[in-house]
TIRO-2110 file (N, C-alpha, C; in Angstrom, 1 decimal):
// TIRO-2110
82.9, 117.1, 96.6, N, 1, A
83.8, 116.2, 97.3, CA, 1, A
84.6, 115.3, 96.3, C, 1, A
85.9, 115.1, 96.5, N, 2, A
86.7, 114.4, 95.6, CA, 2, A
86.8, 112.9, 96.1, C, 2, A
87.0, 112.0, 95.1, N, 3, A
87.2, 110.6, 95.5, CA, 3, A
88.4, 110.1, 94.7, C, 3, A
89.1, 109.2, 95.3, N, 4, A
90.3, 108.6, 94.7, CA, 4, A
89.9, 107.4, 93.8, C, 4, A
90.5, 107.4, 92.6, N, 5, A
90.2, 106.3, 91.7, CA, 5, A
91.6, 105.7, 91.4, C, 5, A
91.6, 104.4, 91.5, N, 6, A
92.8, 103.6, 91.2, CA, 6, A
92.6, 102.7, 90.0, C, 6, A
93.6, 102.8, 89.1, N, 7, A
93.6, 101.8, 88.0, CA, 7, A
94.5, 100.7, 88.5, C, 7, A
93.9, 99.6, 89.0, N, 8, A
94.7, 98.5, 89.6, CA, 8, A
95.5, 97.7, 88.5, C, 8, A
95.1, 97.9, 87.3, N, 9, A
95.9, 97.2, 86.2, CA, 9, A
97.2, 97.9, 86.1, C, 9, A
97.3, 99.2, 86.4, N, 10, A
98.6, 99.9, 86.3, CA, 10, A
99.4, 99.9, 87.6, C, 10, A
98.7, 99.8, 88.7, N, 11, A
99.3, 99.9, 90.0, CA, 11, A
100.3, 98.7, 90.3, C, 11, A
101.5, 99.1, 90.6, N, 12, A
102.5, 98.1, 90.9, CA, 12, A
102.9, 98.1, 92.4, C, 12, A
102.1, 98.8, 93.2, N, 13, A
102.3, 98.9, 94.7, CA, 13, A
103.7, 99.4, 95.0, C, 13, A
104.2, 100.4, 94.3, N, 14, A
105.5, 101.0, 94.7, CA, 14, A
105.6, 101.6, 96.1, C, 14, A
104.4, 102.1, 96.5, N, 15, A
104.3, 102.7, 97.8, CA, 15, A
104.5, 104.2, 97.9, C, 15, A
104.7, 104.8, 96.8, N, 16, A
104.9, 106.3, 96.8, CA, 16, A
103.7, 106.9, 97.5, C, 16, A
102.5, 106.5, 97.1, N, 17, A
101.3, 107.1, 97.7, CA, 17, A
101.2, 106.9, 99.2, C, 17, A
101.6, 105.7, 99.6, N, 18, A
101.6, 105.4, 101.1, CA, 18, A
102.6, 106.2, 101.8, C, 18, A
103.7, 106.5, 101.2, N, 19, A
104.7, 107.4, 101.8, CA, 19, A
104.2, 108.8, 101.9, C, 19, A
103.5, 109.3, 100.9, N, 20, A
103.0, 110.7, 100.9, CA, 20, A
101.8, 110.9, 101.8, C, 20, A
100.9, 109.9, 101.8, N, 21, A
99.7, 110.0, 102.6, CA, 21, A
99.3, 108.7, 103.2, C, 21, A
100.1, 108.4, 104.3, N, 22, A
99.9, 107.1, 104.9, CA, 22, A
98.5, 106.9, 105.6, C, 22, A
97.8, 108.0, 105.9, N, 23, A
96.5, 107.8, 106.5, CA, 23, A
95.4, 107.5, 105.4, C, 23, A
95.8, 107.6, 104.2, N, 24, A
94.9, 107.4, 103.0, CA, 24, A
95.2, 106.1, 102.3, C, 24, A
96.5, 105.8, 102.1, N, 25, A
97.0, 104.7, 101.3, CA, 25, A
97.8, 103.8, 102.2, C, 25, A
97.8, 102.5, 101.9, N, 26, A
98.5, 101.5, 102.7, CA, 26, A
99.0, 100.4, 101.8, C, 26, A
100.3, 100.0, 102.0, N, 27, A
100.8, 98.7, 101.4, CA, 27, A
100.8, 97.7, 102.4, C, 27, A
100.1, 96.6, 102.2, N, 28, A
99.9, 95.6, 103.2, CA, 28, A
100.9, 94.4, 103.0, C, 28, A
100.9, 93.5, 103.9, N, 29, A
101.8, 92.3, 103.9, CA, 29, A
101.7, 91.5, 102.6, C, 29, A
100.5, 91.6, 101.9, N, 30, A
100.4, 90.9, 100.6, CA, 30, A
101.0, 91.7, 99.4, C, 30, A
101.7, 92.8, 99.8, N, 31, A
102.3, 93.7, 98.8, CA, 31, A
101.4, 94.4, 97.8, C, 31, A
100.1, 94.6, 98.2, N, 32, A
99.1, 95.3, 97.4, CA, 32, A
98.8, 96.6, 98.1, C, 32, A
98.4, 97.6, 97.3, N, 33, A
98.1, 98.9, 97.8, CA, 33, A
96.6, 98.9, 98.1, C, 33, A
96.2, 99.5, 99.2, N, 34, A
94.8, 99.7, 99.6, CA, 34, A
94.5, 101.1, 99.8, C, 34, A
93.4, 101.6, 99.4, N, 35, A
92.9, 102.9, 99.7, CA, 35, A
92.1, 102.8, 101.0, C, 35, A
92.6, 103.5, 102.0, N, 36, A
91.9, 103.5, 103.3, CA, 36, A
90.8, 104.5, 103.4, C, 36, A
90.9, 105.6, 102.7, N, 37, A
89.9, 106.7, 102.7, CA, 37, A
89.6, 107.0, 101.2, C, 37, A
88.5, 106.5, 100.7, N, 38, A
88.2, 106.7, 99.3, CA, 38, A
87.8, 108.2, 99.0, C, 38, A
87.2, 108.9, 100.0, N, 39, A
86.8, 110.3, 99.8, CA, 39, A
87.6, 111.1, 100.9, C, 39, A
88.8, 111.5, 100.6, N, 40, A
89.6, 112.2, 101.6, CA, 40, A
89.0, 113.5, 102.0, C, 40, A
89.2, 113.8, 103.3, N, 41, A
88.7, 115.1, 103.9, CA, 41, A
89.5, 116.3, 103.2, C, 41, A
89.0, 117.4, 103.3, N, 42, A
89.6, 118.6, 102.7, CA, 42, A
91.0, 118.8, 103.1, C, 42, A
91.3, 118.6, 104.4, N, 43, A
92.6, 118.8, 104.9, CA, 43, A
93.6, 117.7, 104.4, C, 43, A
93.1, 116.6, 103.9, N, 44, A
94.0, 115.5, 103.4, CA, 44, A
94.3, 115.7, 101.9, C, 44, A
93.6, 116.5, 101.3, N, 45, A
93.7, 116.7, 99.8, CA, 45, A
95.1, 117.1, 99.4, C, 45, A
95.8, 118.0, 100.0, N, 46, A
97.1, 118.4, 99.5, CA, 46, A
98.1, 117.2, 99.5, C, 46, A
98.0, 116.3, 100.5, N, 47, A
98.9, 115.1, 100.5, CA, 47, A
98.4, 114.1, 99.5, C, 47, A
97.1, 114.0, 99.3, N, 48, A
96.6, 113.0, 98.3, CA, 48, A
97.0, 113.5, 96.9, C, 48, A
96.9, 114.8, 96.7, N, 49, A
97.3, 115.3, 95.4, CA, 49, A
98.8, 115.1, 95.1, C, 49, A
99.6, 115.2, 96.1, N, 50, A
101.0, 115.0, 95.9, CA, 50, A
101.2, 113.5, 95.6, C, 50, A
100.5, 112.6, 96.3, N, 51, A
100.6, 111.2, 96.0, CA, 51, A
100.1, 110.8, 94.6, C, 51, A
99.1, 111.5, 94.2, N, 52, A
98.6, 111.2, 92.8, CA, 52, A
99.6, 111.7, 91.8, C, 52, A
100.2, 112.8, 92.0, N, 53, A
101.2, 113.3, 91.0, CA, 53, A
102.5, 112.5, 91.1, C, 53, A
102.8, 111.9, 92.2, N, 54, A
104.0, 111.1, 92.4, CA, 54, A
103.9, 109.7, 92.0, C, 54, A
102.7, 109.2, 91.6, N, 55, A
102.6, 107.8, 91.3, CA, 55, A
103.4, 107.5, 90.0, C, 55, A
104.4, 106.6, 90.1, N, 56, A
105.3, 106.3, 89.0, CA, 56, A
104.5, 105.6, 87.8, C, 56, A
103.4, 105.0, 88.1, N, 57, A
102.7, 104.3, 87.1, CA, 57, A
101.4, 105.0, 86.6, C, 57, A
101.2, 106.2, 87.2, N, 58, A
100.0, 107.0, 86.8, CA, 58, A
98.7, 106.2, 87.1, C, 58, A
98.7, 105.5, 88.2, N, 59, A
97.6, 104.7, 88.5, CA, 59, A
96.5, 105.3, 89.3, C, 59, A
96.8, 106.5, 89.8, N, 60, A
95.9, 107.2, 90.7, CA, 60, A
95.3, 108.5, 90.1, C, 60, A
94.1, 108.8, 90.4, N, 61, A
93.5, 110.0, 90.0, CA, 61, A
92.5, 110.5, 91.0, C, 61, A
92.1, 111.7, 90.9, N, 62, A
91.1, 112.3, 91.8, CA, 62, A
89.9, 112.7, 90.9, C, 62, A
88.7, 112.4, 91.3, N, 63, A
87.5, 112.8, 90.5, CA, 63, A
86.5, 113.3, 91.5, C, 63, A
85.7, 114.2, 90.9, N, 64, A
84.6, 114.8, 91.8, CA, 64, A
83.5, 113.7, 91.9, C, 64, A
83.1, 113.6, 93.1, N, 65, A
82.1, 112.6, 93.5, CA, 65, A
82.3, 111.3, 92.8, C, 65, A
END
């Protein structure tokens, strides 16, 4: 199982991840990005992978367990 890892020092909350996978990532009213699902289901992985690749600050990664 894969888990999402965020480097919050790099994350600027651009929202690309939330646009790509809104059921997994969210930008809240405080303008910060939140991971709603740390361990995405298999069917969510394609969208999460797209979000990881699209992060302009390279703040997201996927790791096993």
